N, C-alpha and C positions, 0 to 999 in steps of 0.2 A: 576573176576580178579580185584585187587585193583591197585591204581596208583603206589604204591611203588613196588620196586623189579624188577627183570628181569624174563622173562618167562622161564619155563623149557622146556625139550625136548618133542618130540611128542611120543605118545604111540600107542594104537590100532587105526588102520585106518578104516574109514568109508566113503562111497561115499558121495559126497556133496549133493546128492538128497535124503539122508536117511530121512524117515519121523520122526518127533519129536512128533506127536500127532494129533488127529483129529482136523480138523478145526472147528471153532465155526460157528453156523448157521448164514447165511447171511454175512459172512466175506470172503473177498478175500483170497484165499489160499496163505500162505507165504512159502518161501523155507523151506522144511523140515517138512511141516505140512500136507502132503497128507495122505490118508488112508493107512493102511497096516503096522502099527507099529509092530516091533519086530518079523517079520516072518523070522526065521533063514534059511528057505529053499528058500526064495525069493531073487533073485539077488539084491544086494545092501542093504540087510537087515543087522542087527547087526551081524549075524553069517557068512556073506560072507567074504572071505579073501580079503584083499586089493590087488589092482593091483600094481605090481612092488614095493613091500614094501622094504624100505631101512633098513637093519639090524643095521646100525651104529646109525641112528637117530630115527628110528621108524616112519618116515614120510611116507606118501602114495601118490600115483600118481592118475591121474584123474579117475573120475567115473561120470556117468550120473548125471545131475543136472537140475533144472528148468531153463527156459530161463532167461538170465540176465536182470536186470533192467537197464534203461538208466542211464548214469552217472549224478548224481545230481550236481547242481551248488554249489559253495562254500557257506556254511551257517553253522551256529551253530544249535544245537538241538533246536527245537521249544519250547519255554517256555510254561508252562501250561497257559491255558486261551487264547492262540492265536486263532483267528477265523479260521474256516476251509476255506482254500482258494477256495474250490469247491463251497462255498456259495456265492462267489462274481461273478459278471458277467465277470470279466477279468481273471479268473483263467486259468492256463495252465496245460498241462499234467505233466510237471515237478513239479509244485506246488502240484499237487495231489499226485505224488509219494513221494515227501518230507514229506508231511503230514502223509501219510501212514507209511513211514519208521520211522518217529519221534515217532509214537505211538506203534510200534511193540515191542513185549516182548523180542525179542532177541537184543543183542547189534549189532549195525551196524556202520561201517565206510566206507566212500567212499574215494578212493585215486585217484589223478590225474596221468598223465603218468610219473611224476617224483617221485611217491611214497610219495606224501605229502597229508595230510588229507584235504579234501575239505568239508566233512560233517560228523557229528557224532550225532546219535540219543540220546534220553534221557537215554536209558539203557546203551549205551556205555559211556556216561558221568558219570553215576552212578558207573559203574564198574571200569572204568579207571581213572576217575578224570577229571574235566573240564580243568585244566591247561595242562594236557598231551594230550588232543585231540583238541586243538585249531586249526582252519583252518590255513594251512601252515606248521604245524608241520610234520617233516619227520617221516616216519614209524619207522626208526631205532632208533629214540629218544623216542619212546613209550616203556619204560623199560619193561612193563608187556607183550609186544609182541616181546621181544628181543630174541626169540629162535634162535640159530644158524641155518642158512640155510633158514629162513623164507623168506628173500628177494629173494633168488634164486627160491623158490617155487612160489612166486608172479610173478616173471619174466617168469617162465615157463608157469604158467596159462595164463598169458597175451599173450605169444608167441603162444601157442597152441590153444588159444581161447576156452579152456574147463575148467570147474570148478574143483577144487581140495578140498578135505575135509580130515581132520585128527584131532585127539584128542590132546589137549594141557593141560599140568598140570600147574596150577597156583602155583608159588613158595611160596606165602604168606599163602593161606588158604588150599593148597593141593587139591583143587577141580579140576575135569576134565572138560574141555570145548571143545565142538565140534566146530572147526574152519573151515569156508568155504571161499574159495577164488573164486570169481565169476568175470571173465573178462567182460567188457562192450564194445560194438562195437566201440565207438568213442575214445577209449583209457582209461586207468586207470583200476581200480579194485574195487570191492565191497567186504568187509570182514564182515561176520556175525559170531557171537559166542553165544553159549548157554550152560548152565551148564548141563552135562550129567553124573555127578558123580554117583548118585544113580542108574541110569540105567545100567551103566557099572558094578557096583558092583553086582547088581542082576544077570546080565548075567554071571558073574564069580562065582556065588554061594556064595557070601560073604555078611555079614551084612553091609548094607550101612553106618552105623554110625561109627563103630569102626576104620577101617583103615584110613578113611579121618580125623577123630579126632586126631589120633596119629600123622599122618603126619602134620596136621595143627599145632599141639602143637610144634613139632620139628622145623618146618619151622618158626613159630612165634618166638621161642626162638632164632634161628639163625639170623633171620632178626633183632631182637632187639639187639643182640650182635654185628652184623655188623654195625648197625646204631650208636652204641656207640663207635665203633672202630675208633681210631684217626690215628694211624700209621700203616704201612704195617705189622709190627709184631703183632699189635693188631688184624688185620684181620686174620692172620694165626692162632693166638691163639683161636679166636672165631670158626674158621672152625674145628680146632683140638678138641675143647671141645664139639661142637654141631653136628658134622657130622661123625667123625670117629667112635665113639662108636655105634651109631644106625646101621651103615652098616657093623660093624665088621672089619673095617680097622684099621691099626696101623701105617701107614706111610703117610707122606704128604710132597710134595715139591712144592713150588710156585716159578715160574720162569718168568722173564720178558725178553722182546726182546729189546736189545740195540745195535744199529749199526750192525745188522745182527748176533749178538752173544747172547747166552743164559746166563742170569745172575740169580743166585739163590738169591731170596729175603729172604726166611726163610724156615725152614723145621722142621719136627717132625719125629723121629724114624730113622734118618740116621746119620751115623758118619761123621766127617768132611772130612776124607780121600775120601769117596765116593763123597761128595759134591764138593770137589776140582776137581774131575775128570770131572764133567759136567759143572762147573762154568766157563764161558768164552769161551766155545767151539763154533765154528760156527754153525748156525742153520742147515746148509746143512749137517753137520756131525751127527746130531741127527734126523734121518729120521722120527722117531715116532712123535716127536713134530712138525717137519716141515709139515708132512702130516696133522696133526690136525689143524695147523694154516692155511694151504693152503685151506683145505676143510671146515674149520670152523665147524667141526662136531666132537663129542666125539669118542674116540677109547677105546673099552673094550677088554682087553687081559686077558684071564682066566688062563693062566699058562705060566711058563718060556719057555716051548717047543713051545707054540704058538707064544710067542714074538720072539724067535729065528727064527722061520719059517717065520714070517713076515719081520723081520729085522735081517738077519744073520750077518751084519756088526756091530751090536750093542750087540753081544753076550757077549762081555767083560763087559757090564753094568749089564746084568742079572746075570752073574757069580759073580760079586762083590756086588750085592745088596742083602739085607736080604729078599726081597719081592719075592713072587711067582705069584702074579696077580696084574694087574694095570688097572687104568682108567685114560686116558689122556683127559683132558677137556680144550677146548680153552677159552681164556679170550678175549671177544669181547666187545669193547666200541665204541659206535657211528659208527659201521661198520668197526672199525679198530682193527686188531689183536694186542693185547698188550703183550701177553704171554700165559702161560698155567699153570695149576696146576694139579699135579699128585697125585692121591690117590692110596695107595698100600696096599696089603694084604699079610700076612705071609704064607698063604696057598692058593693053587689053588682053584678057585671057578667058578661057573656058575652064570652069572648075569641075574636075572629075569627082566621082563618088569618093575616091580615096581622099582627095583634098577636102571635101565637105566633111567627111567623117573625122579626119585628123583635126581640122581647125575647130570643128564643133566641140571635140573632146577637150580642146584647150580652154574653152570658156570656163568650164567647171574648175579646172586646176588653177587658172589665173584668178578666178573670183575668190577662191578660198585663200590663196596666197596674198592677194591684195587686202582682203579683210583682216588677215593677221597683221599685215604691215600697217594698215590704217590704225588698228588698235595700238600697235607699238608706237606709231608716230604721235598719236594723241597722248599716250601716257608719257612718252619720252619728252615731248614738248612741255607737258605740264610739269614734269619733274625738273627739267632744266630751268623752266621759268621760276619754280620754287627756289632752286639753288641760286640762280642769278639774283633773286630778290633777297636772299640771305647774305649775299656778298656785298661789299661796299660798292655803291654806284660809282663814286669817284673817291680818289684818295686826296686828303687835304695837302695843300702846299703850305708848309710851316716855316718859320724863320730858321729852324735848325735842321729840317729834313724836307727834301722833295722826293717823291717816290712814284714808281710805276709798277704795275703788276700784270700778270697774265694768268688766267685760269683756262685750262684745256680739259673738257670732259673726255672720258674714255671714248676712243673711236670705235671700239667694238663693244658688244654687249648691249643690253636694253635697260640699264639702270644708271643713275647718276651716282656720284661719289660724295665724299665728305671732306675734300680739301678746302681750306679757307685761309684767309689772311686779313690783316687790318693794320691801320696806322692810327694811333690815338694820341691827341695832344694832352699833355699833362701840365701841371703847374710849373712855374719857373722856366718856361720854354723847353722843358724836357719832353721827349717823345717816346711813346711805347710802340714797338713793332712786334707783331705776333703773326705766327703762321702755324697751322696745325692740320691734322689729317685724322678724321674718324675712320677707323678700320671697317671695311665692308663697303657695299654698294647698295643703293636703293633709296627710296624716299625717306624711310625711317632714319637712315644714316645722314641724309641731307638735313632733315629736321633736327637731329641731334647736333649737327654742326652749327645750325642756327642758334640753338640753345647755348652752346658753349661760347659762341662769339658774343652773344648778349651777356653771358656771365662774365667774360673777360672784360668787356667794356664797363660793367658795373663795378667789378673789383678794381679795375685800373683807376676809376674815378676816386677810389679811396686811397690812391697813391701807395699801394702795397708794393713791397719789394718783389722781385721775380720769384724767389723761392716761396714766399708766403702766398703769392697769387696762385702758383701751380699747386700748392697744397690744397687750397680751397677748391680749385678746379678738379683735382683728382677725387676729392670727396664727392663732387657733383657727378662725375662719371661713374664712380663706384655705386652711387645710389640708383643709377639707371639699370643695374643688373650685371651679372657675370659675363654676359655676352658682349658687353661694350668695352672697347679700349680705344684710346685716342693718343696720338702723339702731338706734342706742342713745343714750340720755342717761343719764349717771351723775353724780350729785350727792352731795356730802358737806356736811352742816350741822353746824357747831360751835356749841353753845348758849352757850359762854362768850364767844366773840368775835362771835357772831351773823353769821358769814360763811358763805355757801353757795358752795362751789367746785364747778364742774361742767364737763364736757366733752361735746361733741356729735359724733356720727359719723353724719352724714346725717339727723339727727333734728330735729324741731321744738323750739325753745327753750322753757323754762318760762315760765309766766305768774305774776306776783306780784300778790297782792291785799293792799293795805294795810289796816290796821285802820280807816281812815276811809272805806273803800269804794272808793278809787281803784284802778284796775287798770293794771298796767305790764307790758309785754313787752319784754325787753332786745333791742336791735338788735345782734346778733353774727353773725360769720361762722360758717357751719356746715361742718365738715370732711366729706369724702366718707364713704360708708357703710363699715361694717366689711367687710373682705375686698377693698375697693377703695382704701383709703386707706393712705398711707405715713406712719409716725410722723415727727415728733411731732404729737400732738393739742393744740390750743389749750385752755388752762384759763381759764375766766371766773369772775368773782367777783361775788356780790351781797351787800350788807350788808342784812340783813332787819330791819325793825322788829319789836319784840316782839309776839307774838300775831298774826302775819301768816299768809297762806296761800300755799303754793306749789302750782301746778297743772301737771301733766304729762299729755300725751295723745299718741296715735298719729294718723297721717294719716287713718285711717278715720273718726275723729270729726269732723274739720273739712272734709275734702275730699268732694266729691260731683260728679255730672255737672253740677250747676248752679252750683258755686262752686269756685274754686281754693284753694290753701293759704292765700294771703294774705287772701282774702275770708273763709275759714273761721276763721282766727285772729282777725280783726276781730270776727266774729260771736261767737266764744268769749269775747273780752274783754267785749263788750256783755252777753252772757248772764250772765257772772260778776258784773258790776256790778249787773245787775238782780236776780239771785238773792240776792245779799248784802243788797241794800236791801229786797227783798220779804220775806225771812225775818227781817230784823233780826238777822242772824248775829252781828254784833259789838256789838249793843246790850246793855246790862247786863240780867241776868236776875234775876227774883225768886227768893227762896230756894225750893229744891225743884224748880225747872225746869231743864232741861238748858241749859248755857251753851255758848259758843263752844269748839270743840275737842272736844266730846263726840261719840261715835259717832253718836248720833241726828241731830245738827245736820249733821255731815259727810255722812251718808247722804242727808239731805234735799237738800243742795247737789248731790250727784252725780246724783240723780234729776232735778232741775230742768235741769241742764246737758244730760244725755243726751236727755231728752224734747224739749228745744228744738232741739238740733242734729240729732237723728235722730228726727223725729216719726214717720216711716214706716220703722221698723227692718226690717220684713219685706221692704222693697224695696231695701235696701243690698246692694252687691256685695262689700264689704270688711268685715273685722272691725274692731272699735274697742276701745281701752282708755283709761281715764281714771283718774288718780291725783291725789287732793287731799290735801295734807299741811298740818296746822295746826302751826306751829312756835312753840316757847316758848324763851326764853333762860333760862339758869341764874341765879338771884338772886345778887347780889354777895355776900351774906352766907353763901352756901354754898360759896364758893371762897376758899382761902387759900394763899399761896405765899411762899417766901423763897429768897434766894440763899445759897449755901454756899461756903466756901473750898475750894481744891483741895489739901487736906492732911488728915491723919487726924483733925483736930479736927472735920471736917464731920459725922461720924457722931454725935458727942455733941451738937452743936448741933441736928441734925435730931431727935434723941430729945426734947430739951427743947422744941422747937417743936411736936412732935406732942402732948406732954402738955398744953401750954398750949391748943392749938386744940381738942383733943377735949374738954377740960374746958368750953370755951365752948359747944360743940355738945351737951354732955350725953352724950357717948359714952365714959364712963369704962371701960365693959366692954371696949372695943377698944384701950385704951392699950397694954397689954403686947404684944399681937400686932403692933400697928402699929409699936411701937418696934423689935421684932425685924426686921420687914420693912424699914424704912428703914435700919437698921444694916447689914443684909446688902447691900442694893442700893447704898447710898452707899459702903460698903467696897469693893465690886467696881469702882465707878467710879474711886475713888482709886487702886486697885491696878492695874486693867487698861485704863482708858480715859483720860479727861482732858477738858480744856476747861471752860467755865463749868458749874458744877453748880447745879441749881435743884430745889427740892422743891415740889410742888403737891398740896394735899389738896382733895377735893371731897366734899361730902355730898349724896347723891342717894338713889336707892333702895338704894344700897350705899355703902360708904365707899371712895373711889377714892384711891389713893396713886400719884403719878407722880414719877419721878426723871429729870431731863433732864441730858444731858452732850453734849460736842462730838465724840464718837467715833461711827464707823459700824460698829464691831465688834458682833457679835450674841452675846449670852450664850446658852449652851445647857447643858442638863442632860446630864451624862455619868455613866456607871456608875462608882461609887466602890468601890475595894477596901478590905478591912478594915484594911489598914496605911497607906492613903493619909491624909496629913495635911490635905488640902484637898479642895475640890470638893463640899462638902455644903451650901453656902449656898443654891443654887437649889433643892435638894431641900426645904430648910426653907421657902423662899418658896412653893413649890407646895403644901406641906402646910398653910400658914397662910391661903392665899388661896382664894377660890372659883374664880377664874381669873386668869391673868397673861399678859403678853406684851410684845412690843416693836413700836414703830412708828418709822419713820425720818422725819426732817425735813430741811429744806434745809440746816441747819447742825449736824446731829447726830442723836441718837435719844432716845427716851423709853421707859423701862421702867416698866410700870404693873401695879398689882394691884387687885383688887376683893375686899372682904370684906362679907359679909352684915351688915346692921344688926340689933341685938338687937330682939326683939319680933316680932309678927306682920307679914307683908309689907304688909297693907292699912293698917297704921299709918304707913307711909312713903309 
């Protein structure tokens, strides 16, 4: 028996004292090595029937055995070359026993009265693996001995003070082992095991090589498939492919136990209506599964009539099931019943001992695999939930930009990634678009991604230029430690000038799709990633045609084992050109149909790009993000500006300009409040700032008022006392505006305000 896997069920019973072969001359007889091998007429020989044989498990009850050995003290297998303790003057009888047990050809384990391993000889270490038989390890944690009911057999042997012996099928190599449970007087148990495969096959009149080889091949394939299974559905798929065909089965249902109710994990060969009938029912209402989990032993039902006879209250299940025979197998993990899996057959059948042994062996293997998969499912779901919570739930639809995005977690592996994106409204109808990738995978990287996204939003609210924002962001990444690197692209689109300014930190450049369908990717130098780059970052500019597309992505979308980044970017450009032409994205639309820039059209483009570049998403090793933004310029008629003198007359001229322009726009309701706003802002500039003064008004979803000057001083609200003569201007600005703020320019600053337009929002 190897260390991996769980043991199968018991088969033919043999007394614990059955001889295994003649003793070697001059050697103390070991259990099972007395004379008299293979006499079928002798009590206790291979031909003797077991006492009180259990038909459900194949386990056997006590038979005569040699006198038990004293319980050895905790120790590991004696390593080769250790001197014989009997050669020293201070040796004890325990040392002598340990030395003899260490060298015996059978595997031997000693258990204390809590069923924990206190000793394992060399053969046990070789068969089971050193890690699995360390002193203190619980018997139930030794997967290769995890046969349902074994612990109960151990307790019975200890309670009755008599040895018990039975055959055990190893699930990995398909070999039969004779297992002996020998109680010791001062508590605990000795377990010995020896390979008896060839002997049993000879007794049954079979060729010793062929059946074991076939079973070994099947079980090895299943073990490999279960080892590669990641999710619960992967486990079910592996069982369906490697178990059902060899045993002639055609149905499978895997169920877990949650809060006393049966939950269907997955199935093969059953329709959804039948599964809905059993999913969620109380365990007590499904007596067959309840019995299997209570007794922790398999149940073999050869026909529908037998099932109804055993469980008349469940006749409705057999009537609605396509199956005519069933095997109910318990799923036991670390002594805990976690569920069951049911293998079904379309025709009645009689189960042979080989069938029972093989199928029982599966329960341990599948239980361990499902437990690993369940833990993965829980952790992966939690991690993906965290990641989804850190990404934008929806992207805003703004006057200058409409956007759609896709995030695809890695199809392989058990961890989430750090890809992210965002669209952030700025002052003056400008829009920031950002996409990034925290290098690595895991919850830590996902949390780091969330921190960076929050930092970008905070810095963007300060209206920083792209290079300045990436500088601050790089400092944040650097503070996280040397193991953290991230790539980022931060872009700002101004709908009045139609200029998109952007900076790159180790990230792929954007792709521009023109309204005529041509696709362009700027050839720019890319700065190192965040955390590895020293400022300054280069700022690049693109002048965008009206109604054009900007496309951003992470490397997981374009790179793969079959193509590098350059090849992937070329494929992205080809895909975008094809998708735009195929969907007629920029073509004029009839009334009532969605046009370019609408959510439906952008979603369609995203789906086409993702399906083309990642056709086999389940096979990718990296997560991927895609952001497509449809840009629109501000109509010239919605923008008005004028220059003002640097003296007190500027406030009066600004009020006159506001009255005139708002009358043209039909916004007479906002004249008074806007006059007050520009008076306060321009008065502050004349009094505390300087430089060229300019006023700009914009009509969008709100009325935007901007005052430019040549100073870098920042206006701020301060608490005003009752006797103070000044300091109330900015309080008035804050009260009259929906929001207001300051942004800095290369040659000064801009103070801006926004006011809601009269009427319902949808009218604007």
